[in-house]
C-alpha positions as CSV (number, residue, x, y, z in Angstrom):
1,X,0.0,0.0,0.0
2,X,2.9,2.3,0.7
3,X,4.1,1.8,-2.8
4,X,0.7,2.6,-4.2
5,X,0.6,5.8,-2.2
6,X,4.0,6.9,-3.5
7,X,2.9,6.2,-7.1
8,X,-0.3,8.2,-6.6
9,X,1.6,11.1,-5.2
10,X,4.1,11.0,-8.0
11,X,1.3,11.1,-10.6
12,X,-0.4,13.9,-8.8
13,X,2.8,16.0,-8.7
14,X,3.3,15.3,-12.4
15,X,-0.1,16.6,-13.2
16,X,0.2,19.7,-11.0
17,X,3.6,20.6,-12.2
18,X,2.8,20.1,-15.9
19,X,2.4,22.8,-18.5
20,X,-1.4,22.4,-18.7
21,X,-1.7,23.1,-14.9
22,X,0.6,26.1,-15.2
23,X,-1.4,27.5,-18.1
24,X,-4.7,27.0,-16.2
25,X,-3.3,28.7,-13.1
26,X,-1.9,31.6,-15.2
27,X,-5.3,32.2,-16.9
28,X,-7.5,31.9,-13.8
29,X,-5.3,33.7,-11.2
30,X,-6.4,37.2,-10.5
31,X,-4.2,39.1,-8.1
32,X,-6.5,42.1,-8.0
33,X,-8.9,40.1,-6.0
34,X,-6.4,39.4,-3.3
35,X,-5.3,43.0,-3.1
36,X,-8.9,44.2,-2.8
37,X,-9.7,41.9,0.1
38,X,-6.5,43.0,1.8
39,X,-7.5,46.7,1.4
40,X,-11.0,46.1,2.5
41,X,-9.9,44.3,5.7
42,X,-7.4,47.2,6.4
43,X,-10.2,49.7,6.0
44,X,-12.5,47.8,8.3
45,X,-9.7,47.5,10.9
46,X,-9.0,51.2,10.7
47,X,-12.6,52.1,11.1
48,X,-13.0,49.8,14.1
49,X,-9.9,51.3,15.7
50,X,-11.3,54.8,15.2
51,X,-14.7,53.9,16.7
52,X,-13.0,52.3,19.7
53,X,-10.7,55.3,20.2
54,X,-13.6,57.7,20.1
55,X,-15.6,55.8,22.7
56,X,-12.5,55.3,24.8
57,X,-11.9,59.1,24.9
58,X,-15.6,59.8,25.6
59,X,-15.7,57.3,28.5
60,X,-12.1,57.9,29.7
61,X,-11.5,54.2,29.4
62,X,-7.8,53.1,29.2
63,X,-9.0,49.5,28.4
64,X,-10.9,50.6,25.3
65,X,-8.0,52.8,24.3
66,X,-5.7,49.8,24.6
67,X,-8.1,47.6,22.6
68,X,-8.3,50.3,19.8
69,X,-4.5,50.3,19.7
70,X,-4.3,46.5,19.5
71,X,-6.9,46.4,16.7
72,X,-4.9,48.8,14.7
73,X,-1.6,47.0,15.1
74,X,-3.0,43.4,14.9
75,X,-2.3,43.2,11.2
76,X,1.4,44.0,11.8
77,X,1.7,41.3,14.5
78,X,0.5,38.7,12.0
79,X,3.1,39.9,9.4
80,X,5.9,39.7,12.0
81,X,5.0,36.1,12.9
82,X,5.3,35.1,9.3
């Protein structure tokens, strides 16, 4: 069974690394979609941070101010981990 698994993996790799697979990927991949999602998430994160900061100032809440700061910087933390 191990031999069959290795043969199947070899065949799958041959298909995935072939010219047809490369051509299909090149035709169907749209990097603009990835960028748009990233920009939208960034805008949502920025808006959430602004709302939290405004409420923190209004209520004089250091906890909310800290949360607003963390929301704003969370994206950078994920990048640093990678």
